[in-house]
N, C-alpha and C positions, 0 to 999 in steps of 0.2 A: 369560236375564238374568244369571245368575251367570257364565256363560262370558264375556259382554261385559264384566262388572265386572273379572274376572281379567285379560282381555286389557288392559283400560285401565290397571289397576294395574301390570301387567307393562311397559306402554309407559312409564308415568310413571317406574318404576324405572330403565329402561334410559336415558331421557332425563336423569335426575338422575345416574346413574353417568357418562354422557358429559360432563355439564356439570362434574362434580367433577374428572374426568380432565383436561379442557381447562383448567380453572382452575389445577391442579397443574402442568400442562405449562407454561402461561403464566408462572405464578409463578417456576418454575425458571429460565426464560429471562430474565424481568425482573431476577433477581438479578445477572445478568452485565452489566446496564446501570447499576449502581451502584458507587460506589468507597469506600463508607463502612467497609468492612472493612480499608482500607489507610491508610498515612500519606501525606498530600498536603502538597506544598510549592509555593507560587507562586513562580516564578522568572522574572525578567525579565533581558535582556541587550541590549546596544546595539552596533549596527554600521552604519556609513555613515550616522549620523544617524537611523536607525530604531530604536525600542524594540521588542523582540519579547518577548511575554508568553506564558508557558506554565506547565505543571504537572508537577512531578516526582511520580511514584506509586511508592512503596516498600513492601515488606513491613514489617509491624509488628515481627516477631520476628527479623529478620536484621540484623546489623551490617554496613555497607559491602557490600551486594550488588552484583553486576554491574548496570551500567545500560545499557539499550538506548535510544538516542536515535532518536526516529522522524523519518525524512525523508519528507515527503509526496510524492504524485504530483502530477499537474497540477490545476488549478483553484483556487478560492478557499477553501481548507479551513481550518477552525479546528482547535484542538489535538486534539479528539477526533473529527474528521471528521463532525460532526453526529451524534455518539454512535455512529457505525458502528465506531470502534476499541474501544469499551469491552469487548466480550467477549475481543478480543485482548489487550487490556491486563490484564484479569483473569486470563486464562489464564497470561500470562507472570509477573505478580506472585505468583499462587498457586504457581508453579514457582520462586519465590526470585530473580525478575529484576525489578529496577526499570525503570521506563520514564519517559522525558521527552519531551514534545511540546509544541509551541508553535503559536499561531495564525500563519499566514502573514502577511506584511507587508501591512498594510492590511485585515486581517480580524480580527474579534472585538476584542481589547484591543491588538493590535499596530499600530503606525504603519508608514508607508511605503507601497510599492505592489509586490506580488509580480510584477505584469506588467512592471516596469521592470528585473527581474533577469535576468542571464545565468546559464548554468550555473556559470561561475566564481564569480559572486556568491552562488549558492546554496551552493556548496562552502565559501566563506569563512564564510557564515552558520552551516553545520553545525559548522565548527571552532570558531567563537565560542560556540555553544551548548555544546559539549563543555568548552571552557575555563571557562565560567561554572559548569557542574555540578561541575567538578573542584575549585572552591574551596569547596564546601559542606561543612559538618560532617557526618561520617558517610559521605562518599563517597570511595572509593579511586580516585584518577586512573588507576591502571593497570587498572581493571576497567570502563572506559567504552568502549562500542562503538556501532554504528549498525544500525538496522533500517529499510530504505527501501523504497519502493514505486514501481514503474513508472519514472516520470521521474527517480527516484533513480538509475537505470542510467546517468545522465550526470553525476550528482552525486557519488556515493560513490567511483567510481574515481578522481576527482580528490582527494577527501578521503584515500583510503587510500594514494595516491601521495605526498601531501604530509606525512602523519602516519602512525603505526603504531597504529591502534586495537586494543583488546583483541579486537574481532571486527567483521566487517562482514557483515550479512545483506541481500541484495538479492532482493526478491520482484517477479516479473514485470518485471524490468529490461529495457528495450529497449537495443539496441546502436547502431543508425543511425536518426536521427529521420526521414530521408526514407523509408528502408525501412519504418519502422514506420507512418508515414502511409499508405503504399501498402497494407500489410497490413490495416489498419483499414478503409480504404475498400473493399478487395476483399471482407472479411467482411460489411460494411455492405450492399454491393450483392447479395451472395449471399443474405442474409437478406431482402432485398426482391424476391428472385425474378427478378432480371435475367438475361438470357440470358448464358452464358459467353463467347461471342464479342463481345457488347456490352460486357461487363465489361472484357475486355482493351483494348478500343479506348478505353474511357473512362479507364481507369487510365494508359494512354500519354499521353493528352491531358492528365490531371491532372499527371502527372510533368514533362512538357515546359513546362506552364504555370507550375508553381511553381518549377521550376528557373530559368526566366527571370525570374519575379517577385522571387525572393529572391537573385538574382545580385547586384542592386545594393543591396537591403534599404532602399531610401529612399522609396518611393512607395506609401503605403497604398492609394491609389485602384486600384491594380492588383489588389487583392484585397478588393473591396467587401463580401464576405461576413464579413469580420473588422472589429471596431472598431479604431481606430488603436492603442490599447495592445496589443491582442492581436496585431495586425500586427507591432508592434515586438518583442513577445516571440517570436513564431515566427520573425521574420527573424533574431534573434540565436541561434536554436537550430537552424534548418533543416539546416545542414551538420554537425551533431554526429555523431560517431561515436566510441564509447568503446573500439573494438578494441585499440589500442595502449596505452591507459590501463590496460586490465584486466591486461595482462601486468606492469605496473609497480606493482600494488597490494601493499601491505605488510599483514602481520598475517593472521590466520585469515579465511577467506572462505568463505560458504555462499551460493550462487546458487541460487535456487528459482523454478520456474514451475509453473503449472497446466497439465496436459496438454491442457485444453479452452480455453485462453486465446483470447479473441476479439479482444483488443486488440493483443497482441505475438505475433510468430511464435516460440512456445516452442521449436519444434524447431530453427529456424536459430539463434536466439540462444543457446540452451543449448549447441549445438555449438561456437559461438564462444568461450563462456567455457571449456568443456572444453579446446579448443585453446590458449587463451591462458594458462590457469592450470596447464598441464602442468609438472611431474608432479603429478597429482591425489593428494591424501592425505586423511586424516580432517579435517585443518585447512584444506584447500583443495577444497572438495566442490561438485559440482553435482547438483541434485535436480529431477526433474520428477515431480509428484504427480498420480496418476491422478484423474479425476472432479473436478478442481479448476479454478476459474475464474481470471481474471486476479488477483483478490484472495484466491485460495485458498478461496473458499466452494464448497460442493457444487454441481457443475456441473449435475447433474440437476434442480436447483431454481433456481439463481440465475444461469445463464449468460446474461447480457445485457452488451452493451458498456458501457453506462452505468447507474448506479443509477436515474437519472431514466427509464429504459426499463422498469423493473420494474412489472408490473401492480400494482394498489393493494393487493391482498391479500398480496403477498410481503413487504411491510413488516411486517406482522402476524406472518407465519410467521418472519421473521428475528428479531423481538423474542421470540417464543415459543420459538425454538430457542437464542437465545443463542449460547454457543461452540460448540454441536453444529452450528451452521450451516456451519462450516467443513469441508472435506474431511477424511475420517478421518486422524487423527494428523498433520495438516498443521502446526498450531501446536505440537503437542506435539514433533514432530521438530526444529523450530526451537529450542524451550526446551531440549530434551535436548542439542542440539549445543552450545549455549552453556554449559550446565551442565558438560558433559564437558570443554570447553576450560578451564573455570574450575577444575574439579577436577585437571586436568592441570598 
């Protein structure tokens, strides 16, 4: 009986210890999803009849820090990407870098419709955001740069050709819309277990079909899988290719990919950036991060094409991990690069 009691008490102790550890781990991650330790300013700006609403997050103890303006990827994203940006923002602000992000047109508190935008429109919007931030008290206009994801690969080369940002960081940026769509579909089919020869046949059919559909860009009925607004958006971007624009970008540039990106061909697109940005320097740098996803999260845990594909439990793991959900040193390297530019 005494032995059974000892075993029982030992089990209770182990369970209690595990629960305390789990609670501590979750609390640490949860702290990365709050912004109460930083200064917040609500900022709105207007362009083409739309009012875009966002939040500027800055360190409490730094005057006129560098500001990274976030440029969203695809989809109806609010300013914090359904809270997914918060560990990233906290990491940057803790490193002394302010962050501004806004609700896409027609999302959250912003008016308009992001699906009615072209990449030129999105670039104009990014420049308007920078101009709005530049007028604020405590902001140095010469320290404003951009941090964009995925679809920003067609937006930020335009911005940095037209203006000279303090810095431009592009994460998982695609070069050719057409090629990126093919790559995404290929990975999707591989994941589904489709035979390689059948994949190639289907991809060829897909390319020929979409080339024909988007040659005229006028008939949504040719792509019934898309609603009319989505058709309009894709039609305006299908032939996008930023290769030539990359070579004309001004200012410091950091182009970053996750080595395990399932959405964008990191190998091919990073090679294009290396070629177009020659000569590469510390201020014009290309980086491919091991064990990193399209959004630079740890690939061994989070490598899915869409967040909607995550198993239910990964949401909890992401919340529990907070900033440690990112691949090792991924965000730290970005913050360090911006800081080193600023110190220089």
